[in-house]
All heavy atoms as an XYZ file, in Angstrom:
947
protein
N     143.343    244.458     44.644
C     144.715    244.774     44.999
C     145.252    243.588     45.800
O     144.587    243.039     46.645
C     144.699    246.043     45.846
C     146.078    246.391     46.347
S     146.013    248.101     46.943
C     147.540    248.667     46.364
N     146.500    243.207     45.517
C     147.142    242.075     46.190
C     147.806    242.592     47.467
O     148.526    243.583     47.418
C     148.201    241.435     45.271
C     147.527    240.900     44.012
C     148.967    240.364     45.981
C     148.515    240.437     42.959
N     147.533    241.948     48.569
C     148.116    242.383     49.841
C     149.669    242.286     49.768
O     150.189    241.397     49.161
C     147.587    241.396     50.906
C     146.442    240.663     50.225
C     146.670    240.782     48.741
N     150.296    243.242     50.464
C     151.769    243.241     50.539
C     152.264    241.932     51.088
O     151.826    241.442     52.088
C     152.245    244.400     51.401
C     153.709    244.640     51.365
C     154.132    245.877     52.143
O     153.364    246.833     52.171
O     155.222    245.820     52.731
N     153.288    241.340     50.442
C     153.885    240.077     50.864
C     153.211    238.815     50.383
O     153.686    237.711     50.555
N     152.037    238.976     49.746
C     151.252    237.801     49.286
C     151.993    237.051     48.224
O     151.993    235.827     48.171
C     149.897    238.197     48.792
N     152.666    237.734     47.303
C     153.412    237.076     46.230
C     154.596    236.278     46.830
O     154.867    235.174     46.357
C     153.949    238.082     45.188
S     152.575    238.788     44.225
N     155.258    236.816     47.775
C     156.402    236.124     48.367
C     155.919    234.844     49.086
O     156.517    233.783     48.962
C     157.142    237.022     49.339
C     158.333    236.355     49.942
S     159.450    235.728     48.726
C     160.894    236.656     49.108
N     154.818    234.949     49.801
C     154.273    233.786     50.502
C     153.915    232.704     49.483
O     154.165    231.532     49.691
C     153.036    234.155     51.329
C     153.360    235.001     52.530
C     152.113    235.373     53.287
C     152.419    236.330     54.402
N     151.216    236.858     55.046
N     153.287    233.071     48.380
C     152.916    232.101     47.349
C     154.159    231.466     46.747
O     154.166    230.261     46.533
C     152.088    232.820     46.276
C     151.440    231.899     45.334
C     150.503    232.618     44.400
C     149.612    231.679     43.650
N     148.615    232.391     42.890
N     155.212    232.246     46.486
C     156.418    231.707     45.907
C     157.090    230.691     46.865
O     157.545    229.645     46.454
C     157.408    232.833     45.605
N     157.084    230.969     48.188
C     157.657    230.088     49.160
C     156.863    228.794     49.203
O     157.420    227.694     49.209
C     157.755    230.742     50.525
C     158.078    229.712     51.600
C     158.743    231.887     50.509
N     155.540    228.881     49.219
C     154.672    227.702     49.276
C     154.887    226.848     48.015
O     154.953    225.623     48.105
C     153.181    228.085     49.448
C     152.269    226.922     49.226
C     152.977    228.724     50.796
N     154.969    227.500     46.863
C     155.187    226.719     45.618
C     156.543    226.051     45.549
O     156.712    224.996     44.994
C     154.990    227.628     44.375
C     153.540    228.125     44.186
C     153.481    229.138     43.057
C     152.637    226.965     43.892
N     157.597    226.662     46.096
C     158.975    226.167     46.025
C     159.167    225.083     47.083
O     160.034    224.235     46.858
C     159.973    227.323     46.239
N     158.431    225.084     48.179
C     158.681    224.121     49.249
C     158.651    222.653     48.797
O     159.534    221.891     49.135
C     157.660    224.368     50.372
C     157.921    223.541     51.606
C     159.279    223.763     52.191
C     156.862    223.888     52.687
N     157.631    222.231     47.954
C     157.659    220.845     47.526
C     158.911    220.468     46.757
O     159.401    219.329     46.891
C     156.400    220.748     46.621
C     155.559    221.840     47.118
C     156.440    222.925     47.554
N     159.448    221.416     46.000
C     160.685    221.062     45.225
C     161.876    220.875     46.175
O     162.684    219.981     45.996
C     161.014    222.221     44.274
C     159.995    222.476     43.154
C     160.353    223.646     42.366
C     159.902    221.220     42.257
N     161.977    221.725     47.181
C     163.034    221.581     48.164
C     162.930    220.280     48.924
O     163.854    219.529     49.118
C     163.052    222.799     49.142
C     164.019    222.533     50.256
C     163.368    224.055     48.379
N     161.700    219.931     49.372
C     161.503    218.729     50.114
C     161.758    217.524     49.233
O     162.377    216.569     49.684
C     160.068    218.676     50.660
C     159.747    219.712     51.755
C     158.294    219.621     52.138
C     160.636    219.530     52.953
N     161.339    217.532     48.004
C     161.573    216.412     47.073
C     163.066    216.150     46.892
O     163.507    215.023     46.772
C     160.895    216.688     45.740
N     163.841    217.238     46.834
C     165.280    217.072     46.663
C     165.943    216.434     47.888
O     166.996    215.789     47.800
C     165.926    218.421     46.386
N     165.304    216.592     49.073
C     165.918    216.064     50.309
C     165.432    214.689     50.650
O     166.123    213.991     51.425
C     165.559    217.018     51.463
S     166.286    218.645     51.324
N     164.290    214.243     50.115
C     163.764    212.918     50.510
C     164.731    211.807     50.136
O     165.289    211.763     49.077
C     162.404    212.712     49.778
C     161.940    211.285     49.995
C     161.380    213.696     50.329
N     164.942    210.918     51.065
C     165.771    209.751     50.828
C     167.266    210.041     50.888
O     168.072    209.175     50.564
N     167.719    211.232     51.275
C     169.127    211.534     51.304
C     169.416    212.237     52.613
O     168.691    213.098     53.094
C     169.439    212.481     50.144
O     170.771    212.941     50.299
N     170.528    211.900     53.221
C     170.971    212.569     54.452
C     171.956    213.684     54.110
O     172.484    214.342     54.943
C     171.520    211.622     55.468
C     172.758    210.905     55.021
C     173.166    209.868     56.053
N     174.419    209.293     55.681
C     175.602    209.648     56.258
N     175.628    210.533     57.186
N     176.680    209.102     55.848
N     172.195    213.900     52.790
C     173.102    214.927     52.377
C     172.339    216.118     51.868
O     171.217    215.966     51.386
C     174.014    214.400     51.197
C     174.769    213.189     51.555
C     174.495    211.983     50.954
C     175.691    213.178     52.589
C     175.183    210.832     51.286
C     176.367    212.063     52.919
C     176.165    210.865     52.288
N     172.960    217.325     51.962
C     172.290    218.515     51.417
C     172.149    218.353     49.937
O     173.013    217.755     49.257
C     173.158    219.752     51.742
N     171.071    218.794     49.342
C     170.801    218.504     47.901
C     171.684    219.255     46.927
O     171.815    218.840     45.791
C     169.340    218.916     47.731
C     169.051    219.878     48.823
C     169.950    219.484     49.962
N     172.250    220.372     47.262
C     172.995    221.197     46.355
C     174.383    221.474     46.882
O     174.554    221.703     48.028
C     172.257    222.529     46.098
C     170.862    222.433     45.573
C     170.207    223.827     45.567
C     170.841    221.835     44.157
N     175.387    221.505     45.956
C     176.734    221.919     46.367
C     176.672    223.390     46.781
O     175.939    224.191     46.210
C     177.680    221.752     45.203
C     179.107    222.104     45.538
C     180.073    221.740     44.464
O     179.827    220.791     43.697
O     181.065    222.473     44.328
N     177.459    223.740     47.823
C     177.470    225.117     48.268
C     176.435    225.353     49.363
O     176.316    226.450     49.880
N     175.738    224.302     49.791
C     174.756    224.465     50.851
C     175.558    224.563     52.190
O     176.536    223.856     52.362
C     173.806    223.234     50.946
C     172.900    223.150     49.756
S     171.686    224.460     49.712
C     170.724    224.081     51.103
N     175.125    225.382     53.127
C     175.768    225.466     54.397
C     175.562    224.175     55.262
O     174.514    223.587     55.156
C     175.128    226.634     55.087
C     174.038    227.092     54.261
C     174.023    226.322     52.951
N     176.639    223.780     55.960
C     176.534    222.606     56.794
C     176.875    222.986     58.255
O     177.808    223.716     58.500
C     177.542    221.572     56.309
N     176.099    222.502     59.143
C     176.340    222.660     60.584
C     177.315    221.583     61.016
O     177.584    220.618     60.263
C     175.072    222.578     61.374
N     177.814    221.676     62.237
C     178.671    220.635     62.792
C     177.873    219.299     62.734
O     176.727    219.207     63.191
C     179.067    220.911     64.267
C     179.867    222.226     64.322
C     179.786    219.761     64.865
C     181.287    222.127     63.833
N     178.503    218.257     62.140
C     177.876    216.962     62.054
C     177.036    216.742     60.839
O     176.600    215.611     60.577
N     176.740    217.749     60.039
C     175.950    217.577     58.812
C     176.895    217.345     57.625
O     177.961    217.919     57.554
C     175.124    218.842     58.542
C     174.007    219.081     59.470
C     173.189    220.302     59.146
O     173.598    221.152     58.357
O     172.074    220.397     59.734
N     176.431    216.493     56.701
C     177.224    216.128     55.539
C     176.687    216.862     54.284
O     175.446    216.880     54.091
C     177.198    214.610     55.334
O     177.740    214.024     56.473
C     178.050    214.252     54.096
N     177.574    217.417     53.529
C     177.204    218.037     52.239
C     178.065    217.457     51.119
O     179.177    217.047     51.324
C     177.354    219.593     52.281
C     176.356    220.243     53.220
C     178.789    219.969     52.638
N     177.477    217.427     49.947
C     178.228    217.020     48.785
C     179.030    218.180     48.225
O     178.516    219.329     48.150
C     177.225    216.557     47.678
O     176.595    215.393     48.082
N     180.283    217.921     47.872
C     181.164    218.952     47.331
C     181.823    218.334     46.121
O     182.900    217.652     46.194
C     182.252    219.358     48.351
C     183.056    220.548     47.822
C     181.624    219.723     49.685
N     181.192    218.468     44.906
C     181.687    217.802     43.726
C     181.635    216.343     43.925
O     180.584    215.774     44.240
N     182.791    215.668     43.780
C     182.894    214.187     43.944
C     183.079    213.787     45.400
O     183.132    212.611     45.653
C     184.030    213.663     43.095
O     185.248    214.251     43.564
C     183.857    213.949     41.628
N     183.228    214.741     46.289
C     183.482    214.457     47.737
C     182.240    214.714     48.579
O     181.283    215.350     48.152
C     184.618    215.391     48.211
C     185.947    215.292     47.505
C     186.894    216.316     48.039
C     186.518    213.871     47.591
N     182.316    214.232     49.798
C     181.350    214.597     50.831
C     182.165    215.155     51.976
O     183.211    214.632     52.354
C     180.541    213.325     51.240
C     179.601    212.888     50.165
C     178.862    211.614     50.506
N     179.720    210.498     50.913
C     180.399    209.711     50.026
N     180.342    209.964     48.756
N     181.116    208.717     50.469
N     181.638    216.226     52.598
C     182.292    216.891     53.705
C     181.402    216.986     54.919
O     180.237    217.384     54.775
C     182.780    218.274     53.293
N     181.946    216.641     56.079
C     181.181    216.747     57.344
C     182.041    217.483     58.341
O     183.067    216.934     58.837
C     180.904    215.303     57.891
O     180.267    214.526     56.873
C     179.973    215.401     59.132
N     181.721    218.760     58.620
C     182.471    219.455     59.670
C     182.236    218.779     61.012
O     181.114    218.451     61.399
C     181.858    220.897     59.662
C     180.649    220.800     58.847
C     180.631    219.548     58.049
N     183.359    218.491     61.737
C     183.303    217.793     62.996
C     183.485    218.725     64.194
O     182.780    218.573     65.199
C     184.378    216.695     63.056
C     184.127    215.550     62.091
C     182.863    214.833     62.502
N     182.604    213.710     61.600
C     181.423    213.160     61.466
N     180.404    213.590     62.161
N     181.243    212.189     60.631
N     184.432    219.682     64.086
C     184.625    220.611     65.198
C     185.398    221.855     64.744
O     186.113    221.788     63.744
C     185.376    219.972     66.365
O     186.705    219.579     65.947
N     185.215    222.930     65.453
C     185.994    224.145     65.228
C     187.277    224.034     66.036
O     187.205    224.054     67.293
C     185.191    225.417     65.601
C     186.052    226.676     65.372
C     183.907    225.519     64.784
N     188.391    223.885     65.374
C     189.651    223.765     66.040
C     190.176    225.116     66.456
O     190.687    225.282     67.582
C     190.737    223.080     65.078
C     192.078    223.057     65.721
C     190.230    221.711     64.656
N     189.971    226.139     65.604
C     190.401    227.496     65.908
C     189.495    228.489     65.222
O     189.084    228.267     64.097
C     191.854    227.709     65.404
C     192.308    229.110     65.563
C     193.707    229.319     64.927
O     194.438    228.351     64.682
O     194.030    230.498     64.659
N     189.116    229.533     65.937
C     188.399    230.672     65.331
C     188.975    231.911     66.021
O     188.494    232.345     67.042
C     186.896    230.575     65.498
C     186.153    231.666     64.718
O     186.853    232.559     64.148
O     184.943    231.608     64.702
N     190.014    232.427     65.400
C     190.724    233.604     65.969
C     190.403    234.877     65.160
O     191.120    235.843     65.277
C     192.208    233.371     65.973
O     192.729    233.062     64.707
N     189.307    234.826     64.368
C     188.917    236.021     63.620
C     188.424    237.078     64.559
O     187.915    236.822     65.673
C     187.796    235.678     62.625
C     188.175    234.669     61.581
C     186.982    234.263     60.758
N     186.015    233.568     61.599
C     184.794    233.248     61.228
N     184.374    233.621     60.002
N     183.938    232.621     62.017
N     188.516    238.345     64.100
C     187.979    239.444     64.875
C     186.472    239.304     64.970
O     185.802    238.952     63.996
C     188.237    240.782     64.153
S     189.845    241.477     64.505
N     185.883    239.626     66.100
C     184.438    239.600     66.203
C     183.809    240.663     65.280
O     184.471    241.646     64.895
C     184.186    239.946     67.657
C     185.449    239.695     68.369
C     186.526    239.940     67.391
N     182.554    240.522     64.946
C     181.819    241.460     64.165
C     181.841    242.813     64.857
O     181.685    242.892     66.088
C     180.383    241.037     64.006
C     180.168    239.713     63.276
C     180.086    239.904     61.755
O     179.922    241.070     61.268
O     180.211    238.907     61.053
N     182.072    243.857     64.096
C     182.031    245.210     64.649
C     183.231    245.624     65.491
O     183.213    246.707     66.123
N     184.300    244.837     65.487
C     185.519    245.151     66.261
C     186.692    245.283     65.278
O     186.827    244.482     64.350
C     185.794    244.083     67.263
C     187.089    244.335     67.975
C     184.633    243.939     68.278
N     187.553    246.284     65.490
C     188.748    246.432     64.621
C     189.867    245.671     65.288
O     190.130    245.871     66.479
C     189.088    247.912     64.442
C     188.054    248.634     63.710
C     188.435    250.106     63.583
N     188.663    250.308     62.141
C     189.179    251.403     61.636
N     189.573    252.368     62.402
N     189.302    251.488     60.324
N     190.621    244.870     64.515
C     191.707    244.109     65.060
C     192.957    244.354     64.219
O     192.858    244.639     63.067
C     191.382    242.616     65.056
S     190.023    242.162     66.152
N     194.109    244.174     64.845
C     195.370    244.390     64.136
C     195.705    243.192     63.248
O     196.353    243.330     62.221
C     196.519    244.545     65.146
N     195.179    242.021     63.547
C     195.435    240.802     62.785
C     194.095    240.169     62.424
O     193.195    240.134     63.255
C     196.310    239.838     63.610
C     196.727    238.623     62.839
C     197.684    237.776     63.665
O     197.965    238.072     64.812
N     198.146    236.672     63.084
N     193.985    239.649     61.194
C     192.737    239.125     60.713
C     192.324    237.842     61.374
O     191.157    237.660     61.624
C     192.836    238.817     59.201
N     193.224    236.988     61.805
C     192.825    235.701     62.444
C     192.490    234.715     61.366
O     192.557    234.941     60.191
N     192.111    233.496     61.815
C     191.740    232.423     60.905
C     190.743    231.496     61.553
O     190.549    231.518     62.753
C     192.980    231.706     60.459
C     193.692    230.943     61.501
C     195.037    230.334     61.027
N     195.432    229.284     61.971
C     196.080    228.237     61.650
N     196.400    228.000     60.358
N     196.441    227.346     62.490
N     190.174    230.619     60.706
C     189.260    229.571     61.147
C     189.806    228.238     60.642
O     190.155    228.139     59.465
C     187.846    229.774     60.556
C     186.915    228.655     61.015
C     187.251    231.080     60.973
N     189.884    227.279     61.540
C     190.314    225.942     61.165
C     189.187    224.992     61.673
O     188.793    225.050     62.847
C     191.641    225.525     61.817
C     192.008    224.111     61.425
C     192.758    226.537     61.468
N     188.708    224.181     60.733
C     187.614    223.246     61.068
C     188.056    221.833     60.757
O     188.468    221.499     59.668
C     186.356    223.604     60.176
C     185.229    222.634     60.449
C     185.927    225.019     60.429
N     187.968    220.939     61.760
C     188.259    219.564     61.570
C     187.097    218.988     60.745
O     185.913    219.096     61.170
C     188.339    218.817     62.943
O     188.547    217.465     62.722
N     187.389    218.464     59.563
C     186.360    218.054     58.617
C     186.615    216.625     58.133
O     187.713    216.316     57.703
C     186.319    218.997     57.403
O     186.175    220.356     57.886
C     185.218    218.661     56.447
N     185.585    215.810     58.211
C     185.690    214.427     57.609
C     185.363    214.580     56.129
O     184.304    215.094     55.777
C     184.713    213.480     58.267
C     184.796    212.093     57.706
C     183.814    211.145     58.430
O     183.236    211.462     59.466
N     183.625    210.001     57.801
N     186.314    214.210     55.281
C     186.154    214.266     53.843
C     186.159    212.847     53.354
O     186.997    212.022     53.717
C     187.278    215.058     53.187
C     187.093    215.109     51.670
C     187.356    216.488     53.750
N     185.143    212.515     52.528
C     185.067    211.106     52.015
C     184.731    211.078     50.564
O     184.178    212.044     49.991
C     184.058    210.302     52.850
O     182.801    210.937     52.831
N     185.109    209.944     49.939
C     184.820    209.684     48.561
C     184.393    208.239     48.463
O     184.075    207.582     49.460
N     184.470    207.690     47.241
C     184.084    206.246     47.066
C     185.061    205.332     47.749
O     186.181    205.181     47.327
C     184.021    205.944     45.575
C     182.855    206.629     44.897
O     181.854    206.932     45.571
O     182.915    206.872     43.672
N     184.645    204.735     48.844
C     185.475    203.750     49.528
C     186.558    204.280     50.459
O     187.341    203.487     50.946
N     186.548    205.565     50.750
C     187.586    206.107     51.631
C     187.023    207.272     52.429
O     186.048    207.877     52.044
C     188.867    206.529     50.906
C     188.624    207.653     49.902
C     188.223    207.527     48.597
C     188.681    209.016     50.196
N     188.071    208.752     48.016
C     188.341    209.699     48.990
C     189.001    209.814     51.323
C     188.338    211.108     48.911
C     188.980    211.186     51.225
C     188.619    211.818     50.023
N     187.654    207.549     53.538
C     187.266    208.696     54.384
C     188.520    209.130     55.190
O     189.301    208.312     55.616
C     186.169    208.276     55.393
O     185.824    209.324     56.201
N     188.659    210.473     55.320
C     189.849    211.006     56.023
C     189.397    212.301     56.769
O     188.615    213.067     56.179
C     190.922    211.351     55.021
C     192.189    211.859     55.631
C     193.295    212.080     54.612
O     193.160    211.663     53.437
O     194.286    212.766     54.955
N     189.793    212.455     57.968
C     189.508    213.705     58.739
C     190.728    214.595     58.654
O     191.845    214.197     58.970
C     189.127    213.381     60.159
O     187.980    212.548     60.166
C     188.788    214.650     60.969
N     190.506    215.831     58.169
C     191.593    216.803     57.931
C     191.173    218.127     58.523
O     190.033    218.482     58.575
C     191.922    216.951     56.431
C     192.461    215.651     55.843
C     190.699    217.427     55.673
N     192.167    218.973     58.938
C     191.875    220.333     59.341
C     191.873    221.230     58.098
O     192.829    221.286     57.339
C     193.082    220.678     60.227
C     194.206    219.812     59.766
C     193.575    218.563     59.212
N     190.730    221.860     57.871
C     190.592    222.811     56.694
C     190.629    224.193     57.239
O     189.879    224.562     58.181
C     189.314    222.553     55.949
C     189.182    221.192     55.245
C     187.827    221.070     54.565
C     190.335    221.000     54.247
N     191.500    225.083     56.662
C     191.606    226.454     57.049
C     190.843    227.290     56.037
O     190.992    227.106     54.818
C     193.096    226.863     57.098
O     193.759    226.034     58.036
C     193.254    228.314     57.509
N     190.057    228.224     56.527
C     189.227    229.091     55.671
C     190.096    229.736     54.578
O     191.088    230.337     54.835
C     188.574    230.212     56.487
C     187.623    231.160     55.785
C     186.401    230.423     55.258
C     187.199    232.291     56.723
N     189.651    229.515     53.289
C     190.262    230.134     52.155
C     191.482    229.417     51.616
O     192.079    229.855     50.628
N     191.915    228.316     52.266
C     193.128    227.607     51.820
C     192.747    226.253     51.218
O     192.315    225.338     51.904
C     194.087    227.395     52.956
C     194.626    228.702     53.544
C     195.602    228.459     54.678
O     195.984    227.298     54.957
O     195.946    229.477     55.348
N     192.924    226.105     49.853
C     192.597    224.813     49.212
C     193.478    223.706     49.770
O     194.632    223.899     50.094
C     192.918    225.067     47.723
C     193.000    226.555     47.562
C     193.367    227.090     48.882
N     192.885    222.516     49.889
C     193.658    221.366     50.318
C     193.304    220.159     49.498
O     192.146    219.945     49.176
C     193.334    221.071     51.812
C     194.199    219.969     52.380
C     194.165    219.913     53.867
O     193.867    220.899     54.524
N     194.443    218.769     54.410
N     194.286    219.380     49.103
C     194.051    218.131     48.321
C     193.856    216.987     49.245
O     194.655    216.730     50.125
C     195.261    217.877     47.365
O     195.401    219.021     46.519
C     194.969    216.651     46.519
N     192.695    216.331     49.062
C     192.320    215.197     49.872
C     191.783    214.107     48.918
O     190.872    214.430     48.161
C     191.242    215.514     50.945
C     190.963    214.312     51.822
C     191.712    216.723     51.777
N     192.305    212.938     48.972
C     191.806    211.858     48.128
C     191.927    212.185     46.666
O     191.155    211.751     45.851
N     192.918    212.950     46.276
C     193.121    213.288     44.846
C     192.270    214.442     44.355
O     192.306    214.796     43.180
N     191.456    215.062     45.198
C     190.598    216.163     44.824
C     190.897    217.347     45.722
O     191.366    217.173     46.852
C     189.134    215.809     44.877
N     190.602    218.575     45.245
C     190.814    219.750     46.060
C     189.513    220.207     46.683
O     188.480    220.236     46.012
C     191.387    220.864     45.148
O     192.646    220.449     44.621
C     191.659    222.131     45.973
N     189.598    220.536     47.970
C     188.392    221.032     48.681
C     188.881    222.267     49.448
O     189.988    222.356     49.924
C     187.848    219.966     49.612
C     186.524    220.494     50.287
C     188.846    219.506     50.640
C     185.718    219.383     50.934
N     187.995    223.259     49.506
C     188.288    224.514     50.158
C     187.104    224.913     51.117
O     185.978    224.880     50.647
C     188.529    225.671     49.169
O     189.477    225.257     48.230
C     188.942    226.933     49.871
N     187.428    225.276     52.324
C     186.438    225.877     53.170
C     186.308    227.318     52.755
O     187.288    228.088     52.872
C     186.903    225.789     54.641
C     186.047    226.483     55.716
C     184.641    225.893     55.762
C     186.733    226.422     57.070
N     185.164    227.731     52.177
C     184.998    229.059     51.624
C     184.202    230.036     52.506
O     184.240    231.235     52.307
C     184.400    229.058     50.197
C     185.310    228.364     49.272
C     183.024    228.446     50.204
N     183.497    229.509     53.513
C     182.752    230.398     54.407
C     182.567    229.725     55.755
O     182.349    228.473     55.817
C     181.381    230.636     53.806
O     180.571    231.429     54.661
N     182.653    230.508     56.825
C     182.403    230.032     58.174
C     181.653    231.168     58.874
O     182.168    232.254     59.070
C     183.708    229.723     58.910
N     180.426    230.927     59.208
C     179.567    231.930     59.843
C     178.956    231.333     61.135
O     178.700    230.151     61.189
C     178.474    232.356     58.888
C     178.928    233.103     57.673
C     179.639    234.377     57.979
O     179.287    235.110     58.912
N     180.603    234.729     57.189
N     178.685    232.133     62.103
C     178.932    233.564     62.200
C     180.357    233.821     62.685
O     181.024    232.893     63.112
C     177.927    234.039     63.250
C     177.797    232.888     64.169
C     177.947    231.645     63.328
N     180.775    235.044     62.524
C     182.043    235.447     63.159
C     181.761    235.538     64.649
O     180.630    235.573     65.090
C     182.472    236.782     62.631
C     182.863    236.702     61.125
C     183.359    237.968     60.663
N     184.727    238.103     61.156
C     185.628    238.819     60.523
N     185.373    239.436     59.418
N     186.872    238.892     60.967
N     182.808    235.536     65.424
C     182.657    235.634     66.906
C     181.906    236.901     67.275
O     181.994    237.892     66.578
C     184.024    235.598     67.516
N     181.199    236.843     68.373
C     180.520    238.002     68.893
C     181.538    238.803     69.722
O     182.529    238.229     70.217
C     179.404    237.590     69.793
C     178.400    236.713     69.035
C     178.307    235.321     69.326
C     177.519    237.265     68.100
C     177.380    234.562     68.625
C     176.632    236.437     67.410
C     176.568    235.102     67.711
O     175.667    234.313     67.026
N     181.366    240.125     69.848
C     182.320    240.903     70.642
C     182.617    240.372     72.033
O     183.712    240.412     72.509
C     181.699    242.295     70.727
C     180.780    242.353     69.561
C     180.286    240.950     69.361
N     181.647    239.791     72.694
C     181.819    239.356     74.069
C     182.148    237.856     74.181
O     182.563    237.403     75.258
C     180.593    239.679     74.931
C     179.352    238.911     74.525
C     178.593    239.497     73.349
O     178.979    240.552     72.811
O     177.556    238.911     72.944
N     182.013    237.097     73.123
C     182.303    235.640     73.226
C     182.430    234.984     71.846
O     182.052    235.596     70.808
C     181.194    234.947     73.992
C     179.866    235.049     73.306
C     178.754    234.420     74.110
N     177.460    234.732     73.611
C     176.864    234.199     72.520
N     177.477    233.311     71.870
N     175.673    234.613     72.144
N     182.909    233.782     71.828
C     183.003    232.982     70.625
C     181.583    232.487     70.237
O     180.723    232.278     71.131
C     183.897    231.743     70.883
C     184.121    230.911     69.742
C     185.071    229.795     70.087
N     185.172    228.867     69.064
C     186.089    227.892     69.021
N     186.968    227.793     69.981
N     186.120    227.072     68.024
N     181.301    232.337     68.993
C     179.995    231.836     68.542
C     179.725    230.450     69.111
O     180.644    229.619     69.134
C     179.923    231.817     67.032
N     178.519    230.205     69.606
C     178.162    228.861     70.045
C     178.294    227.828     68.956
O     177.994    228.094     67.765
C     176.699    228.978     70.494
C     176.484    230.436     70.695
C     177.381    231.137     69.736
N     178.705    226.627     69.289
C     178.941    225.550     68.337
C     177.705    225.325     67.429
O     177.823    225.132     66.250
C     179.250    224.290     69.137
C     179.483    223.053     68.336
C     179.759    221.883     69.305
N     180.321    220.756     68.570
C     179.625    219.745     68.167
N     178.321    219.671     68.390
N     180.207    218.742     67.488
N     176.509    225.392     67.988
C     175.289    225.045     67.223
C     175.006    226.135     66.173
O     174.191    225.888     65.298
C     174.118    224.890     68.148
C     173.654    226.199     68.819
C     172.517    225.932     69.834
N     172.174    227.193     70.478
C     172.843    227.769     71.479
N     173.917    227.171     71.979
N     172.416    228.883     71.992
N     175.583    227.301     66.282
C     175.294    228.402     65.349
C     176.202    228.411     64.117
O     175.876    229.065     63.125
C     175.392    229.769     66.052
C     174.287    229.983     67.066
C     174.310    231.335     67.678
O     174.997    232.254     67.101
O     173.701    231.535     68.752
N     177.366    227.684     64.145
C     178.238    227.697     63.012
C     177.646    227.032     61.814
O     176.984    226.019     61.903
C     179.532    226.943     63.371
C     180.583    227.789     64.065
C     180.770    227.635     65.425
C     181.342    228.669     63.369
C     181.724    228.400     66.097
C     182.326    229.444     64.022
C     182.513    229.276     65.360
O     183.471    230.015     65.996
N     177.927    227.609     60.604
C     177.560    227.063     59.308
C     178.773    227.206     58.429
O     179.392    228.263     58.384
C     176.339    227.738     58.701
C     175.071    227.628     59.488
C     174.583    226.131     59.602
N     173.354    225.990     60.345
C     173.267    225.803     61.687
N     174.412    225.726     62.393
N     172.125    225.657     62.278
N     179.063    226.160     57.655
C     180.224    226.150     56.827
C     179.857    225.860     55.370
O     178.978    225.062     55.115
C     181.236    225.072     57.303
C     181.537    225.168     58.731
C     180.889    224.386     59.704
C     182.501    226.090     59.195
C     181.129    224.472     61.057
C     182.748    226.240     60.591
C     182.062    225.453     61.469
N     180.571    226.487     54.431
C     180.357    226.213     53.012
C     181.672    225.783     52.454
O     182.714    226.421     52.694
C     179.784    227.407     52.251
C     178.393    227.770     52.811
C     179.694    227.140     50.761
C     177.765    228.988     52.203
N     181.665    224.721     51.637
C     182.850    224.138     51.004
C     182.711    224.257     49.497
O     181.613    224.283     48.957
C     183.029    222.697     51.352
C     183.078    222.443     52.874
C     181.915    222.216     53.595
C     184.332    222.496     53.518
C     181.973    221.977     54.977
C     184.354    222.281     54.890
C     183.223    222.026     55.607
N     183.849    224.325     48.800
C     183.855    224.302     47.306
C     184.941    223.383     46.842
O     185.853    223.016     47.593
C     184.142    225.723     46.789
N     184.877    222.985     45.573
C     185.882    222.142     44.980
C     185.363    220.737     44.813
O     184.256    220.521     44.409
N     186.198    219.763     45.175
C     185.834    218.385     45.110
C     186.038    217.759     43.767
O     185.616    216.641     43.549
N     186.659    218.438     42.853
C     186.902    217.867     41.492
C     188.284    217.397     41.314
O     189.185    217.809     42.009
C     186.507    218.831     40.436
């Protein structure tokens, strides 16, 4: 009989070399749609995006009912071949930068009921770049 969880452990161990191989020699996340922390660069189609700071996070905290949904705005350095521009990206709103469209599609975590999420905990996902 196989112990509970043994298959999952084996799958993780087998997949780890593939993940590490994809990251070797690159400071960018290996796959589009990977979450990026503040200061981390991810590839988004033909673009690269680096979230620099949270300009605004007025969303309702988790587990709290609010009259207004709020929004998230992230100052993001967007770059392509030979150019770079820092722009404010608003969650869910496509923006054209360098001739390509990029959208901030996820910002986690939402604020906690008693405070705003700490800077180190934020993760952002971008889409587009074509």
